[in-house]
Backbone as a printed PyTorch tensor [residue, N CA C, xyz], in Angstrom:
tensor([[[-18.6950,   3.1270,  20.0210],
         [-17.5900,   2.0890,  19.8770],
         [-16.5860,   2.7130,  19.5190]],

        [[-15.2270,   2.4370,  20.1590],
         [-13.9900,   2.8890,  19.6850],
         [-13.1300,   1.9960,  18.6490]],

        [[-12.7010,   2.1830,  17.7120],
         [-11.6080,   1.4650,  16.9200],
         [-10.2520,   1.9900,  16.9180]],

        [[ -9.5420,   0.7930,  17.4860],
         [ -8.0760,   1.4940,  17.4470],
         [ -7.4010,   0.5160,  16.7890]],

        [[ -6.3640,   1.3590,  15.7270],
         [ -5.6230,   0.3830,  14.5460],
         [ -4.3850,  -0.5820,  15.1680]],

        [[ -4.1160,  -1.1860,  14.4420],
         [ -2.7770,  -2.2050,  14.5290],
         [ -1.6020,  -1.1480,  14.8470]],

        [[ -0.5290,  -1.1630,  15.8240],
         [  0.7580,  -0.2640,  15.4630],
         [  1.3340,  -0.8600,  14.3520]],

        [[  2.3970,   0.1540,  13.9710],
         [  2.9230,  -0.0870,  13.0950],
         [  4.4930,   0.6890,  13.0360]],

        [[  5.7040,   0.2610,  12.8670],
         [  7.2030,   1.0290,  13.0460],
         [  7.2290,   1.2880,  11.6520]],

        [[  7.0350,   2.5730,  11.4050],
         [  7.4150,   3.3090,  10.2630],
         [  8.7280,   3.1650,   9.8430]],

        [[  9.7080,   3.1190,  11.0300],
         [ 11.1340,   3.4060,  10.7200],
         [ 11.9750,   2.1550,  10.3090]],

        [[ 11.2130,   0.9890,   9.9850],
         [ 11.7230,   0.1700,   9.1990],
         [ 11.9720,   0.2230,   8.0960]],

        [[ 11.2660,   1.3990,   7.1040],
         [ 11.5780,   1.6370,   5.9380],
         [ 12.4330,   2.9030,   5.5790]],

        [[ 13.2100,   3.2700,   4.6110],
         [ 14.0710,   4.2120,   4.1310],
         [ 12.7670,   5.1130,   3.1810]],

        [[ 12.2730,   6.0730,   3.5200],
         [ 10.9090,   6.6210,   2.4720],
         [ 12.2870,   7.6050,   1.7170]],

        [[ 13.5120,   7.7370,   1.9150],
         [ 14.0720,   8.7130,   1.2050],
         [ 15.0540,   8.1740,   0.1650]],

        [[ 14.7730,   6.7110,   0.1610],
         [ 15.9020,   6.0180,  -0.9240],
         [ 15.5950,   6.1690,  -2.4920]],

        [[ 16.5890,   6.4160,  -3.2070],
         [ 16.5160,   6.7320,  -4.7690],
         [ 15.6490,   5.7540,  -5.2080]],

        [[ 14.4130,   5.9010,  -5.9530],
         [ 13.6560,   5.5280,  -6.8330],
         [ 13.4870,   5.1890,  -8.1870]],

        [[ 13.1730,   4.1420,  -8.6220],
         [ 13.0630,   3.6200, -10.2360],
         [ 11.8340,   3.5520, -10.5640]],

        [[ 11.8410,   3.4930, -12.1010],
         [ 10.3960,   3.6060, -12.6320],
         [  9.9020,   2.1690, -12.6340]],

        [[  9.0910,   1.9810, -11.3760],
         [  8.6380,   0.5710, -11.0210],
         [  7.2340,   0.8550, -10.3880]],

        [[  6.2340,  -0.0210, -10.6410],
         [  5.0980,   0.0860, -10.0930],
         [  4.7310,  -1.6420,  -9.4190]],

        [[  4.6620,  -1.6360,  -7.9710],
         [  4.7280,  -2.7110,  -7.1740],
         [  3.2850,  -3.0520,  -6.6190]],

        [[  3.1940,  -4.3180,  -6.6820],
         [  1.8650,  -4.9380,  -5.9640],
         [  2.4560,  -5.9490,  -5.2480]],

        [[  1.7660,  -6.2990,  -4.1410],
         [  2.1560,  -7.0980,  -3.0390],
         [  0.7790,  -7.6670,  -2.2970]],

        [[  0.6300,  -9.0470,  -2.6710],
         [ -0.6820,  -9.3690,  -2.5710],
         [ -0.7390, -10.7460,  -2.6250]],

        [[ -1.5710, -11.6330,  -1.9010],
         [ -2.0390, -13.0030,  -2.2610],
         [ -2.7710, -13.0870,  -3.4880]],

        [[ -2.5290, -13.7210,  -4.3150],
         [ -2.8770, -14.0220,  -5.4890],
         [ -4.1100, -14.5910,  -5.6080]],

        [[ -5.2540, -14.1290,  -5.5620],
         [ -6.4770, -14.7280,  -5.7110],
         [ -7.4340, -13.8000,  -5.9470]],

        [[ -8.4770, -13.9330,  -6.8230],
         [ -9.1410, -13.0100,  -7.6860],
         [ -9.3490, -11.6720,  -6.9280]],

        [[-10.3150, -11.8830,  -5.3100],
         [-10.6190, -10.6370,  -5.0270],
         [ -9.4530,  -9.5670,  -4.3970]],

        [[ -8.3070, -10.0710,  -4.4520],
         [ -7.2740,  -9.1550,  -4.5090],
         [ -7.0500,  -8.1300,  -5.6210]],

        [[ -7.5150,  -8.5480,  -6.6980],
         [ -7.5990,  -7.7800,  -7.9930],
         [ -6.3680,  -7.5220,  -8.8690]],

        [[ -5.3850,  -8.1200,  -8.3700],
         [ -4.0240,  -7.9480,  -9.6980],
         [ -4.4770,  -8.4100, -11.0140]],

        [[ -5.4370,  -8.6820, -11.3740],
         [ -5.8190,  -8.8060, -12.6310],
         [ -6.2830,  -7.6460, -13.3400]],

        [[ -6.7880,  -6.8410, -12.1570],
         [ -7.1560,  -5.5190, -12.5650],
         [ -6.0250,  -4.4120, -13.0820]],

        [[ -5.1850,  -4.5470, -12.3490],
         [ -3.9780,  -3.5470, -12.6060],
         [ -3.4910,  -4.4370, -14.0330]],

        [[ -3.1120,  -5.4720, -14.2330],
         [ -2.6480,  -6.0180, -15.4650],
         [ -3.6180,  -5.6740, -16.5080]],

        [[ -4.8360,  -5.6130, -16.4930],
         [ -5.6700,  -5.2550, -17.5380],
         [ -5.7550,  -3.6770, -17.9650]],

        [[ -5.4930,  -2.8280, -16.4130],
         [ -5.2530,  -1.4440, -16.9040],
         [ -4.0330,  -0.9630, -17.6050]],

        [[ -2.8910,  -1.8780, -17.5490],
         [ -1.9010,  -1.1560, -18.2690],
         [ -1.6160,  -2.0250, -19.6590]],

        [[ -2.8170,  -3.0140, -20.1660],
         [ -2.3990,  -3.8350, -21.0330],
         [ -2.3890,  -3.1850, -22.4520]],

        [[ -3.4620,  -2.0820, -22.6050],
         [ -3.0670,  -1.1970, -23.6000],
         [ -1.8600,   0.0930, -23.7230]],

        [[ -1.1590,   0.0320, -22.8700],
         [ -0.1510,   0.9200, -22.3610],
         [  1.2510,   0.5080, -22.8780]],

        [[  2.0570,   1.2900, -23.1710],
         [  3.3930,   1.0840, -23.1660],
         [  4.2910,   1.8300, -22.2100]],

        [[  4.7190,   1.4040, -21.2650],
         [  4.8490,   2.5780, -20.0250],
         [  6.5970,   2.0240, -19.8380]],

        [[  7.2850,   3.2750, -19.4460],
         [  8.7070,   2.9980, -19.3550],
         [  8.6990,   2.1430, -17.9290]],

        [[  7.9530,   2.3560, -16.8170],
         [  7.6330,   1.5340, -15.6540],
         [  7.4820,   0.0710, -15.7180]],

        [[  8.2810,  -0.7130, -15.0360],
         [  8.2170,  -2.1070, -15.0950],
         [  6.7780,  -2.1970, -13.9560]],

        [[  6.3540,  -3.4210, -14.0270],
         [  5.5500,  -4.0810, -13.2200],
         [  5.8370,  -5.1160, -12.3880]],

        [[  5.9890,  -5.1090, -11.0330],
         [  6.4050,  -5.8830, -10.1800],
         [  5.8070,  -6.7360,  -9.4610]],

        [[  5.4400,  -7.9310,  -9.2200],
         [  4.1400,  -8.5750,  -8.7400],
         [  4.8010,  -9.4360,  -7.5270]],

        [[  4.4030,  -9.0580,  -6.2840],
         [  5.1190, -10.0750,  -5.1290],
         [  3.7430, -11.0020,  -4.6130]],

        [[  4.2140, -12.0310,  -4.4760],
         [  2.9190, -12.7710,  -3.8160],
         [  2.5770, -14.2540,  -4.5650]],

        [[  2.0570, -15.2350,  -3.8470],
         [  1.7300, -16.4290,  -4.4460],
         [  0.2380, -16.8410,  -4.4200]],

        [[ -0.2030, -17.9140,  -4.9380],
         [ -1.6780, -18.2450,  -4.8430],
         [ -2.4190, -18.6470,  -5.8340]],

        [[ -3.2860, -19.2280,  -6.0370],
         [ -3.9850, -20.0910,  -7.1910],
         [ -4.2420, -19.2970,  -8.2680]],

        [[ -4.2310, -17.7900,  -8.3370],
         [ -4.3650, -17.3510,  -9.6940],
         [ -2.9250, -16.9600, -10.5370]],

        [[ -1.9600, -17.4360,  -9.8240],
         [ -0.5210, -17.1050, -10.3280],
         [ -0.5180, -17.6050, -11.8630]],

        [[ -0.9840, -18.7530, -12.3050],
         [ -0.6470, -19.1010, -13.7150],
         [ -1.5700, -18.4800, -14.7870]],

        [[ -2.6550, -17.8450, -14.2100],
         [ -3.6780, -16.8550, -14.9900],
         [ -3.3290, -15.7410, -15.1320]],

        [[ -2.6590, -15.3120, -14.0040],
         [ -1.8880, -13.7970, -14.3170],
         [ -0.4600, -13.6920, -15.2100]],

        [[ -0.0590, -15.0660, -14.9090],
         [  1.3400, -15.1190, -15.8780],
         [  0.9500, -14.8910, -17.2770]],

        [[ -0.4070, -15.8450, -17.7440],
         [ -0.6300, -15.6370, -19.1000],
         [ -1.0830, -14.5420, -19.7640]],

        [[ -1.6580, -13.7830, -18.4990],
         [ -2.2330, -12.2520, -18.7500],
         [ -1.1040, -11.6470, -19.0560]],

        [[ -0.0710, -11.3920, -18.3830],
         [  1.1330, -10.8050, -18.3530],
         [  2.0170, -10.9780, -19.7450]],

        [[  1.6310, -12.1340, -20.4560],
         [  2.6030, -12.7220, -21.5970],
         [  2.0120, -11.8510, -22.9560]],

        [[  0.8710, -11.2250, -22.7900],
         [  0.5080, -10.3710, -23.9950],
         [  0.4910,  -8.8990, -23.6500]],

        [[  1.3250,  -8.4260, -22.6700],
         [  1.6490,  -7.1190, -22.3330],
         [  2.7650,  -6.7340, -23.2400]],

        [[  2.8940,  -5.4160, -23.4040],
         [  3.8440,  -4.7140, -24.0220],
         [  4.9520,  -4.3390, -22.8990]],

        [[  4.2940,  -4.2440, -21.7980],
         [  5.2160,  -4.1320, -20.5600],
         [  5.8640,  -4.8670, -19.8370]],

        [[  6.9660,  -4.8420, -19.1290],
         [  7.5950,  -5.5350, -18.3710],
         [  6.9030,  -6.4060, -17.1210]],

        [[  6.4780,  -7.6340, -16.8980],
         [  5.9930,  -7.8740, -15.7580],
         [  7.1290,  -8.6450, -15.1830]],

        [[  7.4340,  -8.8250, -13.6910],
         [  7.9690,  -9.6180, -13.0250],
         [  7.4660, -10.0970, -12.0020]],

        [[  7.3000, -11.4550, -11.5200],
         [  6.5870, -12.0130, -10.8390],
         [  7.7750, -12.8740,  -9.4860]],

        [[  8.0550, -11.9190,  -8.6180],
         [  8.7360, -12.5250,  -7.5660],
         [  8.3200, -13.7130,  -6.6810]],

        [[  6.8700, -14.2210,  -6.8300],
         [  6.9240, -15.0460,  -5.7990],
         [  6.4260, -14.6270,  -4.5940]],

        [[  6.2940, -15.6060,  -3.5500],
         [  6.0700, -15.2560,  -1.8120],
         [  7.5130, -14.5560,  -1.3290]],

        [[  7.6640, -13.5330,  -0.9290],
         [  8.6360, -13.0320,   0.0460],
         [  8.4880, -12.7050,   1.4080]],

        [[  8.8210, -13.2080,   2.2360],
         [  8.7470, -12.7150,   3.8020],
         [  8.5310, -11.2140,   3.9340]],

        [[  7.7360, -10.3970,   4.6500],
         [  7.5780,  -9.3300,   4.7610],
         [  8.6680,  -8.6030,   5.5350]],

        [[  9.6790,  -9.4520,   6.1630],
         [ 11.1440,  -9.0240,   7.0930],
         [ 12.0990,  -9.1080,   5.9180]],

        [[ 11.9610,  -9.6700,   4.6340],
         [ 13.1520,  -9.9680,   3.9220],
         [ 13.6970,  -8.6420,   3.2260]],

        [[ 14.8700,  -8.7850,   3.0160],
         [ 15.7520,  -7.7450,   2.5960],
         [ 15.4020,  -7.3450,   0.8850]],

        [[ 14.8720,  -8.3950,   0.3130],
         [ 14.5650,  -8.3970,  -1.0800],
         [ 13.0930,  -7.7190,  -1.2570]],

        [[ 12.1790,  -7.9120,  -0.2550],
         [ 11.1150,  -6.9740,  -0.2660],
         [ 10.9560,  -5.5650,   0.1310]],

        [[ 11.8750,  -5.4790,   1.1130],
         [ 12.2920,  -4.3460,   1.8290],
         [ 12.6440,  -3.5020,   0.4480]],

        [[ 13.8870,  -4.0340,  -0.1300],
         [ 14.3650,  -3.0680,  -1.2150],
         [ 13.3160,  -2.6090,  -2.4330]],

        [[ 12.2640,  -3.6160,  -2.4350],
         [ 11.4190,  -3.3690,  -3.5440],
         [ 10.4010,  -2.0850,  -3.1120]],

        [[  9.9060,  -2.3220,  -1.9880],
         [  9.0180,  -1.0690,  -1.6410],
         [  9.8780,   0.3330,  -1.5700]],

        [[ 11.2990,   0.1300,  -1.1090],
         [ 12.0930,   1.5070,  -0.8170],
         [ 12.5210,   1.9220,  -2.4130]],

        [[ 12.4650,   0.9630,  -3.3000],
         [ 12.7080,   1.7800,  -4.8030],
         [ 12.0670,   1.7710,  -5.7960]],

        [[ 10.7130,   1.4260,  -5.2860],
         [  9.5230,   1.3460,  -6.4650],
         [  8.9820,   3.1000,  -6.4130]],

        [[  8.1740,   3.3260,  -7.3360],
         [  7.4120,   4.7520,  -7.0990],
         [  6.0920,   4.8320,  -7.1250]],

        [[  5.4820,   3.4770,  -7.0310],
         [  3.9700,   3.5880,  -7.2670],
         [  3.6290,   2.0630,  -6.6590]],

        [[  2.5920,   2.3330,  -5.5880],
         [  1.9750,   0.6400,  -4.9300],
         [  0.7350,   0.6750,  -5.2890]],

        [[  0.2490,  -0.4270,  -5.7530],
         [ -1.0390,  -0.4360,  -6.3550],
         [ -1.5670,  -1.8110,  -5.1850]],

        [[ -3.0470,  -1.5420,  -4.8080],
         [ -3.5310,  -2.6390,  -3.9780],
         [ -4.8760,  -2.4730,  -4.5560]],

        [[ -5.4140,  -3.2470,  -5.6910],
         [ -6.5930,  -3.2870,  -6.1570],
         [ -7.6830,  -3.8370,  -5.5470]],

        [[ -7.7820,  -4.4260,  -4.0940],
         [ -8.7350,  -5.4720,  -3.4770],
         [ -9.9200,  -4.8990,  -3.6440]],

        [[-11.0100,  -5.9530,  -3.7040],
         [-12.4120,  -5.8710,  -3.7320],
         [-12.7660,  -5.7750,  -2.3290]],

        [[-12.0210,  -6.0550,  -0.8740],
         [-12.5110,  -6.0670,   0.1080],
         [-11.1220,  -6.1600,   1.2220]],

        [[-11.1580,  -5.4560,   2.2270],
         [ -9.6810,  -5.6170,   2.9730],
         [-10.3600,  -5.4240,   4.0090]],

        [[ -9.4820,  -5.7350,   5.7060],
         [ -9.8590,  -5.3000,   6.5790],
         [ -8.5730,  -4.2330,   7.1260]],

        [[ -7.3440,  -4.6520,   7.1400],
         [ -6.3170,  -3.6850,   7.6330],
         [ -4.9640,  -4.2370,   6.8840]],

        [[ -4.8420,  -4.0110,   5.9470],
         [ -3.8800,  -4.7300,   4.8760],
         [ -2.1490,  -4.3550,   5.2540]],

        [[ -1.5750,  -5.2150,   5.9050],
         [ -0.3260,  -4.8290,   6.0990],
         [  0.7140,  -4.2930,   5.0820]],

        [[  0.3410,  -5.0600,   3.9850],
         [  1.1880,  -4.4270,   2.5550],
         [  1.0750,  -2.9330,   2.2730]],

        [[ -0.3660,  -2.4290,   2.5090],
         [ -0.6130,  -1.0350,   2.4860],
         [  0.1760,  -0.2220,   3.3430]],

        [[  0.0860,  -0.6340,   4.6300],
         [  0.8690,  -0.0410,   5.7030],
         [  2.5820,  -0.0020,   5.4460]],

        [[  3.1860,  -1.0780,   4.8400],
         [  4.3680,  -1.2320,   4.4260],
         [  4.7110,  -0.0180,   3.2160]],

        [[  3.7360,   0.0120,   2.3620],
         [  3.9290,   0.6850,   1.1810],
         [  4.1080,   2.4170,   1.4730]],

        [[  2.9680,   2.7660,   2.6290],
         [  2.9330,   3.9300,   2.8730],
         [  4.2940,   4.3910,   3.8790]],

        [[  4.7420,   3.5800,   4.5830],
         [  5.6910,   3.9670,   5.2520],
         [  7.0720,   3.9480,   4.6220]],

        [[  7.0090,   3.2540,   3.3590],
         [  8.2030,   3.4920,   2.4110],
         [  7.7150,   4.3360,   1.5510]],

        [[  7.0290,   5.4740,   1.5600],
         [  6.8020,   6.8080,   0.7450],
         [  6.5300,   6.4260,  -0.4130]],

        [[  5.6680,   5.6130,  -0.5730],
         [  5.2770,   5.3400,  -1.9930],
         [  3.8730,   5.9330,  -2.6180]],

        [[  3.7950,   6.3280,  -3.5510],
         [  2.6950,   7.1400,  -4.3230],
         [  1.5770,   5.7700,  -4.1570]],

        [[  0.4730,   5.7090,  -3.7100],
         [ -0.5290,   4.4450,  -3.4630],
         [ -1.8360,   4.8770,  -4.6950]],

        [[ -1.8670,   3.5690,  -5.1350],
         [ -3.5010,   3.6140,  -5.8170],
         [ -4.3560,   2.3250,  -5.5100]],

        [[ -5.4240,   2.5500,  -4.4430],
         [ -6.0500,   1.6050,  -3.9390],
         [ -7.7040,   1.7710,  -4.4200]],

        [[ -8.3930,   1.0850,  -3.3720],
         [ -9.6930,   1.0070,  -4.1230],
         [-10.7110,   1.9400,  -2.8270]],

        [[-11.6790,   2.4270,  -3.4000],
         [-12.5760,   3.0510,  -2.1300],
         [-13.6060,   1.8220,  -1.8290]],

        [[-14.2400,   2.3530,  -0.5070],
         [-15.3640,   1.7040,  -0.2470],
         [-14.8250,   0.0790,   0.1910]],

        [[-13.6570,  -0.0530,   0.4820],
         [-12.9860,  -1.0900,   1.6100],
         [-12.3420,  -0.6390,   2.4250]],

        [[-11.7260,  -1.6120,   3.3370],
         [-10.8550,  -1.2150,   4.3530],
         [ -9.6040,  -0.5460,   4.1060]],

        [[ -9.2660,  -0.4580,   2.6520],
         [ -7.9140,   0.1310,   2.1120],
         [ -8.1190,   1.6860,   2.4400]],

        [[ -9.3440,   1.9660,   1.7480],
         [ -9.6170,   3.5290,   1.8780],
         [ -9.4840,   4.0980,   3.4380]],

        [[ -9.7140,   3.3020,   4.2750],
         [ -9.9180,   3.6160,   6.0560],
         [ -8.1450,   3.8910,   6.1260]],

        [[ -7.5690,   3.1790,   5.5900],
         [ -6.0460,   3.0260,   6.0820],
         [ -5.4200,   4.1860,   5.4930]],

        [[ -5.7200,   4.6140,   4.2420],
         [ -4.9950,   5.6940,   3.2730],
         [ -5.2760,   7.0740,   3.6660]],

        [[ -6.7260,   7.2070,   3.9570],
         [ -7.1350,   8.5300,   4.1280],
         [ -7.0910,   9.3330,   2.7220]],

        [[ -6.4600,  10.8700,   3.0980],
         [ -6.2860,  11.4340,   1.9170],
         [ -5.1390,  11.2070,   1.0660]],

        [[ -4.2690,  10.1570,   1.2770],
         [ -2.7960,  10.2980,   0.5450],
         [ -2.6090,   9.3340,  -0.1920]],

        [[ -3.7160,   8.9330,  -1.0690],
         [ -3.6480,   7.8470,  -1.9720],
         [ -4.6560,   8.4000,  -3.0260]],

        [[ -4.7100,   7.5920,  -3.9350],
         [ -5.9230,   7.6860,  -5.0390],
         [ -6.6260,   6.8020,  -5.2940]],

        [[ -7.7860,   6.8880,  -5.0120],
         [ -8.9140,   5.7760,  -4.9980],
         [ -9.5290,   5.5320,  -6.1490]],

        [[ -9.8550,   4.1050,  -6.6370],
         [-10.4520,   3.8380,  -7.7400],
         [-11.6410,   2.9040,  -7.1860]],

        [[-12.6560,   2.5430,  -8.2520],
         [-13.6210,   1.6930,  -7.6670],
         [-12.9800,   0.3660,  -7.9120]],

        [[-13.5600,  -0.8720,  -7.0790],
         [-12.9310,  -1.8200,  -7.4180],
         [-13.2890,  -2.7210,  -8.4980]],

        [[-12.2530,  -3.3250,  -9.3930],
         [-12.9260,  -3.9910, -10.5050],
         [-12.7600,  -3.0290, -11.7570]],

        [[-12.3730,  -1.9990, -11.5120],
         [-12.5440,  -0.8950, -12.9430],
         [-11.2890,  -0.9280, -13.4560]],

        [[-10.4750,  -1.3170, -14.4400],
         [ -9.5700,  -1.1940, -14.9340],
         [ -9.5500,   0.2710, -15.7700]],

        [[-10.2260,   0.6830, -16.2150],
         [-10.2370,   2.1850, -16.6190],
         [ -9.9340,   3.1340, -15.7200]],

        [[-10.4610,   3.2030, -14.6470],
         [-10.1860,   4.0840, -13.5060],
         [ -8.7530,   3.4650, -12.9080]],

        [[ -8.4610,   2.3950, -12.9480],
         [ -6.6230,   2.2420, -12.4760],
         [ -5.9400,   2.8930, -13.5660]],

        [[ -6.2550,   2.5990, -14.6700],
         [ -5.2010,   3.1110, -15.8570],
         [ -5.3250,   4.7520, -15.7380]],

        [[ -6.3820,   5.3450, -15.2540],
         [ -6.2260,   6.8060, -15.3430],
         [ -5.5090,   7.2000, -14.0880]],

        [[ -5.8230,   6.4810, -12.8250],
         [ -4.9110,   6.9320, -11.6780],
         [ -3.4820,   6.7050, -12.0400]],

        [[ -2.8870,   5.5850, -12.5040],
         [ -1.8100,   4.8760, -12.6180],
         [ -1.0670,   6.2500, -13.7110]],

        [[ -1.7040,   6.6770, -14.4600],
         [ -1.3790,   7.7620, -15.6060],
         [ -1.0500,   8.9460, -15.3620]],

        [[ -2.0640,   9.5530, -14.0960],
         [ -1.9540,  10.6970, -13.3970],
         [ -0.5110,  10.7880, -12.3260]],

        [[ -0.1280,   9.5730, -11.6520],
         [  0.8120,   9.4710, -11.2400],
         [  2.0160,   9.7780, -12.0180]],

        [[  2.1990,   8.8000, -12.9930],
         [  3.3240,   8.7070, -14.0610],
         [  3.6700,  10.0630, -14.5280]],

        [[  2.3640,  10.7940, -15.0600],
         [  2.6770,  12.0000, -15.5620],
         [  3.0900,  13.3020, -14.6540]],

        [[  2.7200,  12.9700, -13.6360],
         [  3.1530,  13.8990, -12.3320],
         [  3.8020,  13.4870, -11.2720]],

        [[  5.2660,  13.3370, -11.4470],
         [  6.1440,  12.8230, -10.7370],
         [  5.8180,  13.6510,  -9.3140]],

        [[  5.9300,  14.7630,  -9.3090],
         [  5.7400,  15.5770,  -8.3030],
         [  4.5350,  15.3560,  -7.4610]],

        [[  3.4990,  15.1290,  -8.0930],
         [  2.2550,  14.9960,  -7.2570],
         [  2.3870,  13.3110,  -6.3890]],

        [[  3.2990,  12.3440,  -7.1860],
         [  3.4340,  11.1830,  -6.8070],
         [  4.2300,  11.2760,  -5.2060]],

        [[  5.3290,  12.0170,  -5.5420],
         [  6.3420,  12.2870,  -4.4270],
         [  5.6190,  12.9400,  -3.3820]],

        [[  4.6300,  13.8030,  -3.4570],
         [  4.0230,  14.3550,  -2.5480],
         [  3.0910,  13.7430,  -1.7240]],

        [[  2.1770,  12.4870,  -2.5340],
         [  1.5240,  11.5680,  -1.9430],
         [  2.5380,  10.8120,  -1.0910]],

        [[  3.5160,  10.2480,  -1.8300],
         [  4.3070,   9.2530,  -0.8600],
         [  4.5220,  10.0180,   0.4930]],

        [[  4.7090,  11.1580,   0.7160],
         [  5.3340,  11.8830,   1.6700],
         [  4.3290,  11.7900,   2.8480]],

        [[  3.2650,  12.2190,   2.0270],
         [  1.7870,  12.3680,   3.0700],
         [  1.5980,  10.9110,   3.4830]],

        [[  1.8260,   9.9470,   2.8660],
         [  1.4440,   8.7110,   3.3760],
         [  2.3830,   8.3800,   4.5310]],

        [[  3.7340,   8.7170,   4.1530],
         [  4.5840,   8.2370,   5.3790],
         [  4.0610,   8.8290,   6.7310]],

        [[  3.6820,  10.1980,   6.5280],
         [  3.6910,  11.1740,   7.6380],
         [  1.9260,  10.5070,   8.4040]],

        [[  1.1470,   9.9460,   7.5350],
         [ -0.1620,   9.6530,   8.2680],
         [  0.4030,   8.2970,   8.9320]],

        [[  1.1190,   7.2920,   8.6060],
         [  1.6310,   6.1130,   9.3920],
         [  2.2290,   6.6120,  10.5250]],

        [[  2.9120,   7.6250,  10.5570],
         [  3.9350,   8.1350,  11.6940],
         [  3.1170,   8.9080,  12.6850]],

        [[  2.0330,   9.4400,  12.3210],
         [  0.9160,  10.2510,  12.9160],
         [ -0.1190,   9.1540,  13.8510]],

        [[ -0.3760,   8.4190,  12.9270],
         [ -1.9410,   7.7470,  12.8580],
         [ -1.8480,   6.4880,  13.4600]],

        [[ -0.5070,   5.7020,  13.1890],
         [ -0.4970,   4.3120,  13.2730],
         [  0.6820,   3.6450,  14.2060]],

        [[  1.5540,   4.6500,  14.5350],
         [  2.9020,   4.1170,  15.2060],
         [  2.5540,   3.6980,  16.6280]],

        [[  3.4640,   2.9500,  17.3190],
         [  3.0560,   2.2390,  18.5090],
         [  2.6750,   3.3790,  19.6170]],

        [[  3.4190,   4.7290,  19.2310],
         [  2.9850,   5.5760,  20.4750],
         [  1.4430,   6.2100,  20.2710]],

        [[  1.3810,   6.3200,  19.1690],
         [ -0.0760,   6.9290,  18.5990],
         [ -1.3760,   5.8780,  19.3180]],

        [[ -0.9570,   4.3060,  19.1050],
         [ -1.8930,   3.4120,  19.4830],
         [ -1.8040,   3.3450,  20.8730]],

        [[ -0.9410,   3.4550,  21.6650],
         [ -0.6820,   3.5050,  23.0160],
         [ -1.6190,   4.5670,  23.7550]],

        [[ -1.4720,   5.8580,  23.0300],
         [ -1.8330,   6.7250,  23.4500],
         [ -3.7650,   6.6730,  23.2460]],

        [[ -3.9460,   6.3260,  22.4360],
         [ -5.4650,   5.9280,  22.1900],
         [ -5.8410,   5.0140,  23.2490]],

        [[ -5.1110,   3.9240,  23.6850],
         [ -5.8520,   2.8890,  24.4600],
         [ -5.8110,   3.6500,  25.8700]],

        [[ -4.5730,   4.6080,  26.1170],
         [ -4.9640,   5.0240,  27.4460],
         [ -6.0620,   6.3460,  27.5440]],

        [[ -6.3820,   6.7690,  26.4350],
         [ -7.6510,   7.8610,  26.1090],
         [ -8.8530,   7.0500,  26.4700]],

        [[ -8.6910,   5.8330,  25.8480],
         [-10.2580,   5.0920,  25.9550],
         [-10.2370,   4.5910,  27.6140]],

        [[ -9.4400,   4.1590,  28.4840],
         [ -9.2260,   3.7720,  29.9420],
         [ -9.5660,   4.9950,  30.5740]],

        [[ -9.2000,   5.8570,  30.4080],
         [ -9.2580,   7.4270,  31.1430],
         [-10.8050,   7.3910,  31.1090]],

        [[-11.4730,   7.4130,  30.0610],
         [-12.8020,   7.8450,  29.6660],
         [-13.8400,   6.8870,  30.3500]],

        [[-13.0580,   5.3270,  30.7680],
         [-14.0660,   4.7180,  31.5450],
         [-13.7760,   4.7490,  32.5770]],

        [[-12.9910,   5.7520,  33.4370],
         [-12.4070,   5.6930,  34.7470],
         [-11.6010,   5.0200,  35.1270]],

        [[-10.5780,   4.3130,  34.2420],
         [ -9.3090,   3.6860,  34.5140],
         [ -8.0930,   4.2950,  34.0630]],

        [[ -7.0340,   4.2590,  34.7170],
         [ -5.6260,   4.7360,  34.4980],
         [ -5.5960,   6.1650,  34.6230]],

        [[ -6.3070,   6.7780,  35.4310],
         [ -6.4990,   8.2400,  35.4220],
         [ -5.3590,   8.8600,  35.3630]],

        [[ -4.3210,   8.2320,  36.1290],
         [ -2.9960,   9.0910,  36.4220],
         [ -1.9720,   8.5970,  35.2720]],

        [[ -2.4120,   7.4610,  34.3780],
         [ -1.6920,   6.9650,  33.5150],
         [ -0.7020,   8.0600,  32.4070]],

        [[  0.5000,   8.1390,  32.4820],
         [  1.2290,   9.1850,  31.2900],
         [  1.5340,   8.3710,  29.8450]],

        [[  1.0350,   8.8040,  28.9290],
         [  1.1170,   7.9370,  27.7790],
         [  2.5090,   7.9650,  27.2370]],

        [[  3.4980,   8.9210,  27.6440],
         [  4.8110,   8.8830,  27.3550],
         [  5.5960,   7.5400,  27.6460]],

        [[  4.8130,   7.2290,  28.9480],
         [  5.5640,   5.7540,  29.5230],
         [  5.2030,   4.3720,  28.7850]],

        [[  4.1950,   4.7070,  27.9780],
         [  3.6820,   3.5440,  27.1800],
         [  4.1890,   3.2910,  25.7790]],

        [[  4.9240,   4.4430,  25.3020],
         [  5.5810,   4.4850,  24.1030],
         [  6.9170,   3.6680,  23.9760]]])
């Protein structure tokens, strides 16, 4: 069986834009997405980084209550269209992206964060790990202590965070660009005796 991913246009995002001290999460606000794990992970810390959460859902009231007990500034933006200038600006100017889901298929928000060059913390044993490869820090789902350790590792080593962000951008460009996806489809057709003379450059 061959699995071919979605195509993604990394050029939508400027990965060289100036960054500020911000941790970003973009997600539907339901329990399995794990945003509560992020808030619990930083609850005992006093960070220079702000926590920005984009999304809406039934867990929003509970997450707001959890945020009220924090020493850290937590900003809820509500739902933003993924083509909106406001969301693009958040991606391009944040330093760290967190997706602590219990399970995923192929999350678009993760691709957006990678294209924008963010350092990423996400979960192993989920679809997230398959997307990021070795360009992110992976933690067990539902484990605030591991999440806290990963966040502190990136905050305390900004060069490592930048290096991971650059690697994430390169992975999107090499593995998930429309050109790469087109070449995989054509390779699949050739293996099955079709499109023998197809040129992948014409499909990009």
